[in-house]
C-alpha positions in Angstrom: 4.5 0.4 -12.9 2.2 -1.9 -11.0 3.3 -3.2 -7.6 1.4 -5.6 -5.3 1.8 -6.2 -1.6 0.3 -8.4 1.1 -0.7 -6.4 4.1 -1.8 -9.0 6.6 -3.0 -6.6 9.3 -5.1 -4.4 6.9 -8.6 -5.1 8.2 -10.9 -2.1 7.4 -11.5 0.9 5.2 -9.6 3.1 7.7 -6.5 1.0 7.0 -7.0 1.4 3.3 -7.3 5.2 3.7 -4.1 5.3 5.8 -2.2 3.2 3.3 -3.4 5.2 0.4 -2.4 8.5 2.0 1.0 7.1 2.9 1.6 5.8 -0.7 0.4 9.1 -2.2 2.7 11.1 0.1 5.8 9.4 -1.5 4.3 9.1 -5.0 1.7 11.7 -5.7 -1.0 10.6 -8.2 -0.5 6.9 -7.3 -3.6 4.8 -7.8 -4.1 2.4 -4.9 -6.6 -0.5 -4.9 -7.1 -2.7 -1.9 -8.8 -6.1 -1.4 -9.6 -6.4 2.3 -10.5 -10.1 2.1 -7.2 -11.1 0.5 -5.2 -8.4 2.4 -3.8 -7.4 -0.9 -2.8 -3.9 -2.1 -2.2 -3.1 -5.7 -0.4 0.2 -6.5 0.0 1.9 -9.9 2.8 4.4 -9.4 6.2 5.3 -10.8 7.9 5.0 -7.4 10.1 2.0 -6.7 8.5 -0.9 -4.8 10.9 -0.5 -1.9 9.8 3.1 -1.4 6.1 2.2 -1.5 6.7 -0.7 0.9 8.6 1.5 3.4 5.8 4.1 3.3 3.3 1.5 4.3 5.5 0.0 6.9 6.1 3.4 8.4 2.4 3.5 9.1 2.8 0.4 11.3 1.6 -2.3 8.9 3.2 -5.6 8.2 3.8 -5.4 4.5 5.4 -8.0 2.2 5.8 -8.2 -1.6 3.0 -10.3 -3.2 
């Protein structure tokens, strides 16, 4: 399942790595693609959107469904 989020305070590659690790911790094998310019994260994973969103939020990011 593909899920997309807006992460307004994602500004650099370190942010992308942190978000990717958080997502993969709750959904191993998830494929995460980030667009830093648009502050958009696209995730291909079987986990529910709420679980993925919570994982990103737990890292301190402001995350909203796209």
